[in-house]
N, C-alpha and C positions, 0 to 999 in steps of 0.2 A: 882175457876175461870171458867167462861163460855166462849164459843166460841165467843159470842157477844163482850165480852171485847177485845178479840184479834183482831177482825175485826175493832172495833172502834179505837183501837190503830194504826192499819195499815192505816186506812183512815186518821187519824190525822197526821201520819208521811208523807203521800203523800201530804196532804194539806200544811204542814209545808215546804216541799221540793219545792212545786210549788209556794208558796206565795212569797218568796224572789226572785224567778226567774222573 
């Protein structure tokens, strides 16, 4: 697992949290 995957997951999480808002 590379760091890019972690960053992508974090970004996706933020978007998911901001979308329903």
